[in-house]
Structures are given as structure tokens and as C-alpha cells.
C-alpha positions, 0 to 999 in steps of 0.5 A: 379420185384416189391417187392409186399410184401413191397407195401402191408406193406405200404398199411397196414400201411396207416391209410385211407386204413386200415380204408376203408379195415375194411368197405370193409370186413364187407360189402363184397365189391369189391373195388380196389386201383388203378393207381398212388396210387399203383405206388407211394406206390411202389416207396415209395413216400408219397402221400395224394390222393387215387384212387379207383374203385368199380364194382358198386357204393355203396353210402351207403359204400361211405357215411359211409366212409365219416362219419368215416373219418369225411370228406366232400363228392362231386360228379364231372362229368356230365356223370353218367358213368364217375361220380367221388365221392370225399371225402375230409378229412383233407389234404387227397383226395379219389376218387371213380369211377365205374370200366371201363369194366366188369373186373378190367383187362379190366379197366387197359387196358384203363389206360393212362400209364403202370406205372398207370395200376395197382390195388390192391383188398382190398377184395381179397388182390391181385395185378392186373397188365397190362403186362409190369407195373412192369417192366416199374416202375423198368426201370423208363419208362413212356409207354403208355398203347395204342395209343387209350388212347390219343384219348379217353383223349388227356390231357393224353399227357400232364400228361404223360410229367408232370410225368418227373417233379415229378418222379425222373429219369423217361423217356418217352418211345420212341414209346410213344413220336412218338405217341404224336408228331403225335397226339399233335394237339388233345389237341386243343379239351381239355377245357382250364380249364383242360389244365391250371390245368395241366400246374399249376401242372407242374410249381409247381412241383419239376423240371418244366424245365424237363417237359417244355423242353419235352412239347416243343420238342414233339410240345405240348407247341406250341398247348397250346400256338399257339403264339409259332408256326412259319410260314413257311416263318420264319423257321430261327425264330426257332433258336430265339425261341430255344434260348429264350426257353432255357433262360426260362428253366434256369429261371425255374431251378433258381427259384427252387433254390431261397433262397434270399430276404425274404426267399424261394419263391418256397414254396409260391404257388401263388408267384411261379406260378406268376413268372413262367407265367411272365417269360414264357410270357416275353420270348414269347414277345422277340420271337415275337418281334424278328419276328416282326423285321425280318418279311418283310410282316405281323408282328408277333405281334404288341402288347406289351408282357404284352397285348399279355400275358393278352389276352393268360390268358383271353383265358385260363380263369385265374382269373382276379386278377392273370391276373392283377398281371402278366401284372402289373409285366411285365410292371414294369419290362420294366420300371425297365430296363429303370430306370437302364439305367439312374441315379435314385435319391432316391426320384424317386426311392421311387416313383417307389416302391410305384407305384409298391406296394406289388408285388415289391418283386416279381418284384425284384426276377423276374428281378434278376432271368431273369438277371441270366438266361441271363448271359454268361461269367459275368454281362455286365455294364447294367446287373450290373446297374440293379443288383445295382438298385434291391439292392437299392430297397430291402434296401429301402423296409425294413419296408414297409413305402414306399409301405404303408406309414402312412396317415399324413392327412385325408379328414376331414383336406382337407374339413376344408379348404372349399372343398366339398367331391369328386375327388378334395379331393382325388387328394389333398391327393394324392399329399401330399402322393407323397410328403411324399413318396419322403421324402419331407414331414416327419410328420403331421405338415409339411403336414398340412403346405403344405396343407394350403400353396398349397391348402388353400382357396386362392388357392382352387378355382384354384385346379383341379384333 
């Protein structure tokens, strides 16, 4: 059984909980600390979010707590019965819900998993546990409270799998897995925003490959990404899907260990998310590409992988900026592979780096990790060429002069030759910058000579963008 006294000591050592406890005592309110907060206190895990339920929502109490914590108050949810009031104070999040039922025991029966079906009364200083909750935490077992819980909110199935990636050593109960497999299609009813948030949390967790592997095994990943579903007539494609997905899981594992060029990417949230999705969509493209080769009837997909990725991200309401970055990296990775198969001189490589721009760092990390996840007994000649090309790019990128070279001439310099403001001026500046990037122009004097000789008044009438 859990060491309840140890949990109580951790509660009493928590600044936020003690502040709330003092208000509860003064106002004699029924307030319960619930769910994952108790679980993490029992496991000794640090956390910055707290979940509470109240018998009756008391806005005076919540406002007073917000004032004492010097935080900001928000309300979430359209339904009054499911309204959540959130206080943000520094990096801490406090959520308050109305109790679901007439007693705390009824509320716990409607929770998702037994490891979250616990409560501590701040006014009674007493624990409440759903049957088996304490034992399941001791056994590190993720077990559903009831199968009806997945009907009430199908996202709970994905969330339960996510716990595999954040709770070290935990496993899913076999009966719970059978129910999830049977009800996996229910996730189609969830809003894409909620699914995306849960997927992001998985990919940013300490061990994302554990959760992603289980999502695929339970059929949930195929419901989130229907593109991964295989027609009955193409059952042999399941082997290709398994191999490609194993590659993706290795990529996620290596990404978490990356500490190469310019430090540890795992601490950069957006960069890690971008690389995780680029790898996922790239491997999906490989699966569908093989299906296209094998299918005798209607092909799986005739679209380039980056276009397919863009459509999926649009469906799931990714931001425009994120979509463009992922698509750009996927396209440039294809170009990089083509470059690695030929002799590339320094000038052309500089031009490639400039066209990629700032995401070139992520491109190199992705290419190296993708290659590492693919390697079996060693690097092939093609792999060695790619690795050498990546090394050359890393060397050239130092200092950033290629990505953002200083302007040697301006629009005013061009217009002194008699050009009117407009696209022609921009085209001329672009030509000069290309020469500069390739190393054919090194300073302003050379740039002005090139400008005069190539685009001077005598030749100006012939110039067009």
C-alpha cells in the first residue's frame, strides 16, 4: 500500500497547497485535491499543475486564491456543468471543477484510470481511493476505472497510452488494452485540436517511442492518421508499415539522445516537435510510396510526401508557420539526398544552404538521425556521402554569413542607374546576392563593378526579372 503519510508530508511542503489550505480552513469549504496530482505526489514526481474539485463552485474563494497567488484567472468550457476555472501563477496551473456526482466517491467512479482515481480532502485531511487505485500505483499498472469512461471521452484512450511515455516502468492493463482495441474508432469523434494537443504531449515526453509504439499496436494511430490504414487487398503492406514504423521509433529514440551540432535539441520544444512530425510524415510517405508501387489497381497516393503531410496538418489545424516549416524540411531533405549522389562544388552547396535558410540546422539533424535509424550493419557508400555532405554544410554554416549575408548594394544603388522602383530592382539585387553567396563577389566594390557592367544603362533596357 502507498505510504500515505509521505504524501501528506509532500502536500504540507508544497507552497501552493499550503496557501490554499489556509483559505479552506478560514472559509470552511469542501475542496479536494484529485487525480494526477495525488498520483505524482505518491510517486515523488515534481509537477507544476494541480487539479481540484469543489462540491459547489465558489467564485469568492477562487478569486481570493487568485489574488493571494498573484495569478490570472480564466474560465474554460461552454457547458456550465463542465466549466473549469484555471489560475495561472508563474509557471503553476491550478484547475477547479465542480464535483461530478453528489459525493467524492461518485466522482472517482467517473475518472479515467485507477491511478488518477484518488482524492485528498483539504478540509477533512483525509484520503479517498477508488478500489484498486493504491495497488495499481504500487504495481505500476494503468487500468481503466470502467469501459464506459472511454465512451464519455474517447481521448482518454490516447491519454492512457501517453502515460507510458511519462511514468517510468508503467504498463497498460491487458483488459484495458482489449477494450481500447475494440473502441479505437471512437477517437474519430474527438476534435482535431484535442487530438493534436495530446499527440504533441507524447512527442515532447521523455520516452515518446513507447507511447507511439502502443498507439500503433492498439489501432489508435491508424484512427488519428487514416492514411496508415491498409486496404484488405494489400495486407502484405502491413510488413512495410511495420518496418517503416520501426524506423520511426528508432528515430524518436535517437532524437531524445541527440547532443550533437549546436547542443541538445531535446530542450527546444518547437524544434523537437518539427523533427518528430517530419520523421513521421516522411515514413508515412515511404509506406504509401511502396503501396503505390505494389498496387495494381488504384494507387495509394500519387502526391509527394510533403504535399500529403501538408494536407494532414491542415486537417489537424496545425499553424501555417509550422506547416510551412515541416513541408520545407521534407522537400529540402529530398534535394539533399539528390545532392549527396553527385559531386557538389562549394559554390553550389553555399547556394543550397542559403535557399534552405535558418531551418538548415534542423535539416541536418533530421538527415543524420534518419540515416542512423536506417543503418543496419554500417553505412553504405550512399550513406557515407550524405554524412560527408552534412559535415560540409555544418562547416560552411558557422557564423551564419551564408544564410544571412550582409547586403553589399542597395536598391538606391540600382536606381542610380536609371531603374524605377519595382520588381526589376529586386531581381537585380537577387542576382548580386546569389553571386555573393557563391563567393564570386566578396565586397561592395566588386558588387558595384558587377552591377555597372551587367546592369548598366547600356544593358538596362534588356533587363527583366
